[in-house]
C-alpha positions as CSV (number, residue, x, y, z in Angstrom):
1,M,102.3,106.8,91.3
2,R,105.5,108.4,89.6
3,Y,108.9,106.4,90.0
4,L,112.3,107.6,88.0
5,S,112.6,104.2,87.4
6,L,116.3,104.4,86.0
7,G,116.8,100.2,86.3
8,A,120.9,99.4,86.6
9,S,121.8,103.0,85.1
10,V,122.7,105.9,87.4
11,G,122.0,109.1,85.2
12,A,122.0,111.4,88.1
13,A,120.4,114.3,85.8
14,M,117.0,112.7,85.0
15,V,116.2,112.9,89.3
16,V,117.6,115.9,89.7
17,A,115.4,117.6,86.6
18,A,112.2,115.8,88.0
19,S,113.0,117.3,91.3
20,S,112.7,120.5,90.0
21,V,109.5,120.9,89.9
22,F,108.9,119.6,93.4
23,A,108.1,122.1,96.3
24,Q,111.1,123.1,98.0
25,D,110.1,120.9,101.2
26,S,109.6,117.8,99.2
27,K,111.3,114.8,100.1
28,T,113.4,112.5,98.1
29,I,113.5,108.5,98.9
30,A,115.6,106.5,96.8
31,I,114.3,102.7,97.0
32,S,117.2,99.7,95.8
33,T,116.6,96.1,95.1
34,I,119.3,93.4,94.2
35,V,116.2,91.8,92.4
36,E,113.0,92.2,90.5
37,V,111.0,89.2,92.3
38,P,106.9,90.0,93.8
39,A,107.8,89.8,97.1
40,L,110.5,92.8,96.8
41,I,108.0,95.0,94.1
42,Q,105.6,94.1,96.9
43,T,107.9,95.7,99.7
44,R,108.5,98.5,97.8
45,D,104.9,99.3,96.8
46,G,103.5,99.0,100.5
47,A,106.4,101.4,101.7
48,I,105.5,103.8,99.1
49,A,101.4,103.4,100.0
50,A,102.2,104.0,103.7
51,L,104.5,107.1,102.3
52,A,101.1,108.4,100.6
53,N,98.8,107.5,104.1
54,R,101.5,110.0,106.0
55,G,101.2,112.6,103.9
56,F,104.1,112.0,101.2
57,V,103.0,111.5,98.0
58,A,104.9,110.4,95.0
59,G,104.3,113.1,92.2
60,K,102.9,115.7,94.6
61,N,105.5,116.1,97.3
62,L,108.1,113.0,97.1
63,V,110.5,112.0,94.7
64,V,110.5,108.3,94.2
65,N,114.2,107.3,92.9
66,Y,113.6,103.4,92.2
67,Q,117.0,101.5,91.2
68,N,116.9,97.5,90.5
69,A,120.7,96.5,90.7
70,N,119.7,93.1,88.4
71,G,121.4,90.7,90.6
72,N,124.5,92.6,89.8
73,M,126.6,93.4,92.8
74,P,128.8,95.8,91.0
75,T,125.8,97.8,89.8
76,Q,124.6,97.6,93.5
77,Q,127.5,99.7,94.5
78,Q,127.2,101.8,91.9
79,I,123.5,102.6,92.8
80,A,124.6,103.0,96.4
81,K,127.6,105.5,96.0
82,K,125.1,107.4,93.6
83,F,122.4,107.9,96.5
84,V,124.8,108.9,98.8
85,G,126.3,111.5,96.2
86,E,122.5,112.5,95.4
87,N,122.3,113.0,99.8
88,V,118.6,111.8,98.9
89,D,116.7,112.1,102.4
90,A,116.0,108.4,103.0
91,V,116.9,105.0,101.5
92,L,114.9,102.2,101.6
93,A,116.8,98.9,101.0
94,I,115.3,96.2,100.0
95,T,117.3,92.9,100.4
96,T,120.5,91.8,102.5
97,P,122.9,92.4,99.7
98,T,121.3,95.7,99.2
99,A,121.1,96.9,102.6
100,Q,125.1,95.6,103.4
101,T,126.0,98.2,100.7
102,V,124.4,101.0,101.2
103,A,125.3,100.9,104.7
104,T,128.8,100.5,103.8
105,A,128.5,103.1,101.7
106,T,126.9,105.8,104.3
107,K,126.7,106.5,108.1
108,E,125.0,109.6,107.5
109,I,121.9,109.3,105.1
110,P,118.8,107.2,107.1
111,I,118.7,103.8,105.8
112,V,115.5,101.7,106.4
113,F,115.9,97.8,105.5
114,A,113.1,95.6,104.8
115,S,112.9,92.5,103.6
116,V,116.5,91.5,105.2
117,T,115.9,87.9,106.8
118,D,118.6,88.3,109.6
119,P,119.8,91.4,110.3
120,V,121.8,90.9,113.2
121,K,123.9,88.0,111.0
122,A,123.9,90.8,107.9
123,Q,126.0,93.0,110.7
124,L,122.9,95.9,110.1
125,I,122.4,96.1,113.4
126,K,123.2,94.4,116.8
127,G,119.8,93.8,118.3
128,Y,115.9,94.8,118.1
129,E,116.2,97.6,120.0
130,P,117.0,101.2,119.1
131,T,120.1,101.1,117.3
132,G,121.9,104.7,117.5
133,T,123.3,104.7,114.3
134,N,121.3,105.5,110.9
135,I,120.1,102.0,110.3
136,T,116.6,100.7,111.2
137,G,114.2,98.3,109.4
138,V,112.3,95.2,109.2
139,S,112.9,91.7,109.0
140,D,111.0,89.5,107.1
141,A,112.0,86.8,108.9
142,A,109.9,83.3,108.0
143,P,107.3,81.7,110.2
144,L,109.6,78.6,110.0
145,S,107.7,76.4,112.4
146,E,104.5,77.4,110.7
147,Q,105.7,76.8,107.3
148,L,107.0,73.3,108.4
149,K,103.8,72.0,110.1
150,L,101.9,73.3,106.8
151,M,104.4,70.6,104.9
152,K,103.8,68.1,107.4
153,E,100.3,68.4,107.2
154,I,100.3,68.2,103.2
155,V,102.7,65.6,102.9
156,P,102.1,63.3,106.1
157,N,105.5,60.7,105.1
158,L,107.6,63.9,105.3
159,K,110.9,62.7,106.6
160,R,113.6,64.3,104.4
161,V,113.0,68.2,102.9
162,G,115.6,69.8,100.5
163,F,116.5,73.0,101.0
164,I,118.0,75.2,97.7
165,Y,119.8,78.2,98.7
166,N,122.5,80.8,98.1
167,P,125.6,80.2,100.5
168,G,126.6,83.4,100.4
169,L,123.7,84.9,101.2
170,D,123.3,85.9,105.1
171,N,119.5,85.7,105.1
172,A,119.7,81.6,103.6
173,I,122.4,81.1,106.1
174,S,119.9,81.6,108.8
175,T,116.8,80.5,107.3
176,L,118.6,77.2,107.0
177,E,119.9,77.4,110.8
178,G,116.5,78.1,112.0
179,L,115.1,75.6,109.8
180,E,117.6,72.6,111.2
181,I,116.2,73.6,114.7
182,V,112.5,73.4,114.3
183,A,113.2,70.1,111.9
184,K,114.9,68.3,114.4
185,D,112.1,69.0,117.0
186,A,109.7,67.3,114.3
187,N,111.9,64.6,113.2
188,I,112.6,65.7,110.4
189,E,116.2,65.8,108.1
190,I,117.1,69.0,106.3
191,V,118.9,67.9,103.1
192,E,121.4,70.8,101.7
193,S,121.5,71.7,98.2
194,P,124.1,75.2,97.2
195,A,122.9,77.0,94.0
196,P,125.8,80.1,94.6
197,T,124.4,81.6,91.2
198,T,121.1,81.6,89.6
199,N,122.6,79.0,86.8
200,E,123.2,76.4,89.3
201,V,119.5,75.8,90.4
202,I,118.5,73.7,88.3
203,L,121.3,71.4,89.1
204,A,120.9,71.9,93.1
205,A,117.4,70.8,92.4
206,K,118.3,67.8,90.6
207,K,120.7,66.7,93.0
208,L,117.8,66.4,95.7
209,L,115.3,64.0,93.6
210,G,115.2,60.5,95.1
211,K,116.5,62.1,98.3
212,V,114.0,64.0,99.4
213,E,109.9,64.0,100.1
214,A,109.6,67.6,99.2
215,I,111.6,70.8,98.3
216,Y,111.9,74.1,100.2
217,V,112.4,77.5,98.2
218,P,113.4,80.0,101.3
219,N,113.7,83.8,100.8
220,D,116.8,83.5,99.0
221,S,116.8,86.1,96.0
222,T,119.1,83.6,93.7
223,V,117.2,81.0,94.0
224,V,113.3,82.4,94.2
225,S,114.4,84.4,90.8
226,A,114.6,80.9,89.2
227,L,111.5,79.3,91.0
228,E,109.4,78.5,87.9
229,A,112.4,76.2,87.1
230,I,112.1,74.3,90.1
231,V,108.4,73.7,89.8
232,K,108.9,72.0,86.7
233,I,111.4,69.9,88.2
234,G,108.9,69.2,91.4
235,Q,105.9,68.6,88.3
236,D,108.0,66.0,86.2
237,T,109.1,64.2,89.1
238,K,106.1,64.2,91.8
239,T,108.1,66.2,93.7
240,P,105.9,68.9,96.1
241,V,107.4,72.4,96.1
242,F,106.6,74.5,98.9
243,T,108.1,78.5,99.4
244,G,108.7,80.7,101.9
245,E,107.0,83.2,100.4
246,T,103.5,83.2,99.1
247,G,104.0,84.9,96.2
248,G,105.9,81.8,95.0
249,V,102.6,79.8,95.1
250,E,101.4,81.9,92.4
251,R,104.3,81.4,90.6
252,G,103.8,77.6,90.5
253,A,104.5,76.5,93.8
254,M,102.5,74.0,95.9
255,A,101.9,75.8,99.0
256,A,103.5,78.8,101.7
257,V,102.8,79.9,104.9
258,G,104.2,83.1,105.0
259,I,103.8,87.1,105.6
260,D,102.2,89.9,103.6
261,Y,105.1,91.8,102.1
262,I,102.4,94.5,101.6
263,E,102.5,94.9,105.5
264,V,106.2,94.6,105.2
265,G,106.4,97.2,103.0
266,K,104.3,99.5,105.0
267,V,106.0,99.1,108.6
268,A,109.1,100.4,106.5
269,G,107.2,103.3,104.7
270,N,106.3,104.6,108.1
271,M,109.1,104.3,109.9
272,I,110.6,106.7,106.8
273,A,107.9,108.8,107.3
274,D,108.7,109.3,111.1
275,I,112.1,110.4,109.7
276,F,110.8,113.1,107.1
277,E,108.6,114.0,110.6
278,G,111.5,114.5,112.3
279,K,112.6,111.3,114.3
280,K,116.0,110.2,114.5
281,V,116.5,107.0,112.8
282,G,118.5,105.6,115.8
283,E,115.4,106.1,117.9
284,I,113.6,103.6,115.9
285,T,113.4,100.3,117.2
286,P,113.8,97.3,114.1
287,V,111.0,94.8,114.5
288,I,110.4,91.5,113.1
289,A,107.4,91.4,110.3
290,H,105.8,88.0,111.7
291,E,106.2,89.1,115.2
292,A,104.6,92.3,114.8
293,N,101.8,90.4,112.7
294,T,101.2,86.9,114.0
295,K,97.9,86.2,111.8
296,F,99.7,84.0,108.5
297,M,98.7,83.6,105.1
298,V,98.3,80.3,103.7
299,F,98.2,80.3,100.0
300,L,97.5,76.5,97.9
301,N,97.8,76.2,94.3
302,K,95.3,73.5,93.6
303,K,96.8,72.9,90.0
304,A,100.3,72.8,91.3
305,A,99.4,70.0,93.7
306,D,97.9,68.0,91.2
307,A,100.6,68.3,89.1
308,M,103.1,67.4,92.0
309,G,100.9,64.1,92.5
310,V,99.7,65.7,95.9
311,T,95.8,65.9,97.2
312,I,95.8,68.6,99.8
313,P,93.7,68.0,103.2
314,D,90.6,69.8,103.1
315,A,91.3,70.7,106.8
316,V,94.3,73.1,105.3
317,S,91.7,74.2,102.0
318,A,89.3,75.3,105.1
319,R,91.7,77.9,106.1
320,A,93.6,78.8,103.2
321,T,93.9,82.5,102.6
322,Q,94.0,82.3,98.6
323,I,93.5,79.2,96.8
324,I,95.0,79.2,93.0
325,P,92.6,76.9,91.0
């Protein structure tokens, strides 16, 4: 698999030079994300795998121009302008801020978003029907009811859940609103602790101590990038830490129920393949990943549970997709 990974740079010469070795009918896909965390890398890789399965193979008849903005919005804007200037065949925009930036930059080049929690709130689409625009994609909205059910099952005395988030991100606000709805039905209080930047995540986590029985880290790129710091606080204070995506469990969170981000990427990749084969992007219906695939994954980290003073029930372990010893 070949990537033209330029990081935060905008050197178009490398892409042009590489493109010249491909056949005349080759396609170029531009991929960008605001930050690199496991779920977003899996989304990218799933998309490229789906494209290969459809006959669009990186290094053969597909140029992959991958760019990571390293958490910097001005860089993300520069990357979007670069993609438009190169007139790429399609853009895979991973995360909400990336998709919003690319959507602002072009109304002609096909855009497929992925790992965007609430594309309606983000004003990328009006609803889950063909858009008639240059945008479609797949939402990674979390299965919040299932996640809260798992938390309650592992922490029976759960009454208050801490929620660390960047209030400037639409997807984080959407998750908070959705979690508050399902929590109310379960008689659980959601305690907010905002962290507008990664540097403020540790302070936001510490503010929750003594106020909650567990901490929930949503699919918020700002907060997820500092997950290890939250995990350490959870271990030091015996506060269970749950995440909105299963990749967080491999990084030290105690448990998560979620979707497979490789599969999220594959859905997006198949949309892009449809576009390459001639289908208009505005005719492709946007989807919510967990509604398209209701088989959820349960990840558990027994070492993390021990460090956080929690015993995982046998019934939970029995249905786990993966247990990290």
